C-alpha positions in Angstrom: -12.7 15.9 25.5 -14.3 13.7 22.9 -15.3 16.6 20.6 -11.7 17.9 20.6 -10.4 14.4 19.6 -13.0 14.3 16.8 -11.9 17.7 15.5 -8.3 16.6 15.6 -9.2 13.5 13.6 -11.1 15.5 11.0 -8.2 18.0 10.7 -5.8 15.1 10.1 -8.1 13.6 7.4 -8.4 17.0 5.7 -4.6 17.3 5.7 -4.3 13.9 4.2 -6.8 14.7 1.5 -4.9 17.9 0.6 -1.7 16.0 0.4 -3.3 13.3 -1.7 -4.6 15.9 -4.2 -1.1 17.5 -4.4 0.4 14.1 -5.1 -2.1 13.4 -7.8 -1.6 16.7 -9.5 2.2 16.6 -9.3 2.4 13.0 -10.6 0.0 13.7 -13.5 1.6 16.9 -14.5 5.0 15.2 -14.5 3.7 13.0 -17.4 1.4 15.4 -19.2 1.9 19.1 -18.6 -1.1 21.3 -19.5 -3.6 18.5 -19.1 -5.1 19.0 -15.6 -8.0 16.7 -16.4 -5.7 13.8 -15.8 -5.2 14.7 -12.2 -8.9 15.4 -11.8 -9.8 12.0 -13.2 -7.2 10.3 -11.0 -8.7 12.0 -8.0 -12.2 10.7 -9.0 -10.9 7.2 -9.4 -9.2 7.3 -6.0 -12.5 8.3 -4.4 -14.1 5.3 -6.0 -11.4 3.1 -4.6 -11.9 4.7 -1.2 -15.5 3.4 -1.3 -14.3 0.0 -2.3 -11.6 -0.7 0.3 -12.2 -3.8 2.4 -11.4 -4.5 6.0 -7.9 -5.7 5.0 -7.1 -2.5 3.2 -7.5 -4.2 -0.2 -8.6 -2.1 -3.2 -9.3 -3.0 -6.8 -6.4 -2.6 -9.2 -8.1 -3.0 -12.6 -10.0 0.2 -13.5 -12.4 0.5 -16.4 -12.9 4.1 -17.6 -15.0 5.6 -20.4 -13.6 5.5 -23.9 -13.3 9.3 -23.9 -10.1 8.7 -21.8 -7.3 8.7 -24.4 -4.6 6.0 -24.5 -2.0 8.7 -24.1 -3.5 9.6 -20.7 -3.4 6.0 -19.4 0.3 6.0 -18.1 -0.2 9.2 -16.2 -3.4 7.9 -14.6 -1.8 4.6 -13.6 1.2 6.4 -12.1 -1.0 8.9 -10.2 -3.3 6.2 -8.9 -0.5 3.9 -7.8 1.2 6.8 -5.9 -2.1 7.7 -4.2 -2.6 4.0 -3.2 0.8 3.8 -1.5 0.3 7.2 0.1 -2.8 5.7 1.8 -1.2 2.3 2.6 -3.8 0.3 0.7 -3.2 -3.2 -0.6 -3.4 -4.2 -4.2 -2.9 -7.8 -5.6 -1.7 -6.9 -9.0 -0.4 -3.9 -11.1 -2.6 -0.9 -11.6 -4.3 -1.2 -15.0 -6.5 1.5 -16.5 -8.6 0.3 -19.4 -10.7 2.6 -21.6 -13.9 0.7 -22.4 -17.6 1.2 -23.3 -18.5 1.8 -19.6 -20.3 5.0 -18.9 -18.8 5.3 -15.4 -15.6 4.2 -13.6 -15.7 0.4 -12.8 -13.2 -1.3 -10.6 -12.2 -5.0 -10.2 -9.6 -6.9 -8.1 -7.3 -8.7 -10.5 -4.3 -10.7 -9.3 -1.0 -10.3 -11.2 2.7 -10.1 -10.9 4.1 -7.2 -8.8 7.7 -6.0 -8.4 9.0 -6.2 -4.8 9.0 -3.0 -2.8 11.1 -4.4 0.0 13.3 -7.4 1.0 14.0 -9.1 4.3 17.7 -10.1 4.2 18.1 -13.3 6.1 17.0 -16.9 5.9 15.3 -17.4 2.5 15.7 -13.7 1.6 11.9 -13.2 1.5 10.6 -10.3 -0.7 7.7 -8.0 0.1 5.6 -7.6 -3.0 2.0 -7.0 -1.8 1.4 -3.9 0.3 0.1 -4.8 3.8 1.9 -8.2 3.4 1.0 -10.8 6.0 4.2 -12.5 7.2 4.0 -16.0 8.8 4.7 -19.7 8.7 1.5 -20.6 7.0 1.7 -21.5 3.3 -1.2 -19.0 2.7 0.7 -16.0 4.2 2.0 -13.4 1.7 5.5 -13.8 2.9 6.3 -17.4 4.2 9.0 -17.8 6.8 9.7 -21.5 7.5 10.6 -21.3 11.2 8.8 -23.1 14.0 9.1 -20.0 16.2 7.1 -18.0 13.7 3.3 -18.0 14.1 1.1 -19.0 11.1 0.1 -15.4 10.7 2.7 -13.5 12.6 2.9 -9.8 11.5 2.0 -7.4 8.8 4.2 -4.9 7.0 3.2 -2.2 4.6 4.3 1.2 3.1 2.2 4.2 3.7 2.9 8.0 3.3 6.6 7.3 2.4 7.0 5.2 5.6 7.2 1.5 6.2 5.1 0.2 9.1 4.8 -3.1 11.0 2.3 -4.6 13.4 2.3 -7.8 15.3 -0.8 -10.0 14.7 -0.9 -11.6 18.1 2.0 -14.0 17.5 3.2 -16.4 20.2 6.9 -15.3 20.2 6.6 -11.7 19.3 8.0 -9.2 16.7 10.7 -6.7 17.3 12.2 -3.8 15.3 15.7 -2.8 16.3 15.1 -4.6 19.6 11.8 -2.8 20.4 8.7 -5.0 20.8 6.0 -4.4 18.2 2.4 -4.6 19.2 -0.9 -3.8 17.6 0.1 -0.1 17.2 2.0 0.4 13.9 5.8 0.8 14.4 7.9 2.4 11.7 10.6 0.3 10.1 13.6 2.2 8.8 15.7 1.2 5.8 18.4 -1.1 7.3 16.4 -1.9 10.5 16.7 -5.3 12.2 13.4 -7.0 12.2 12.8 -10.2 14.2 9.8 -12.5 13.9 10.1 -15.1 16.7 13.7 -16.3 16.4 14.0 -15.3 12.8 16.1 -12.2 12.4 16.2 -10.1 9.2 17.5 -6.8 7.9 14.9 -4.8 6.1 15.7 -3.0 2.9 13.3 -0.7 1.1 14.0 -1.1 -2.6 11.2 0.8 -4.4 10.9 4.5 -5.1 7.3 5.0 -3.9 
């Protein structure tokens, strides 16, 4: 049985790679028709990021590329890379920035910066989700802080991946529910308009980005 499961996993990963390549090409060509090298370079950069992802799903967002990359190509690269990152559900802590430089190879760095919200939790405090893989909790160091004694310090995590919004509970004391269903360590999908409850704190989720 184990080999069959392995083959299934490999098949899923190959499908993901093919979909990622299609997304990169479609996004790049939307900006610069007739310049397929943009999609190819974006794919190479994403593979570098794939080797850089840490245990929390964090990948670098500042990308240094050789000076041969033209300034006109930068917007397409940034858009394609950002789309690929959200397809995979990775976390970034600032906007995607592609910088032509004197480097001979692609170099990547984590750089914190302002991000537009991709979702909002309508309820007490109206907390916004800006970071992908946002940690929600009572702690002041959580990405989304909910000031409620029934909420654990690090209560749950929410993120967008492959056009879906997902949520897991992080072992909280009072649990997490989505539309009345208990959330565990297995990701549960959160629909636009879903009722999400962290402890006693109840919110209505709204997806507000176009990713």
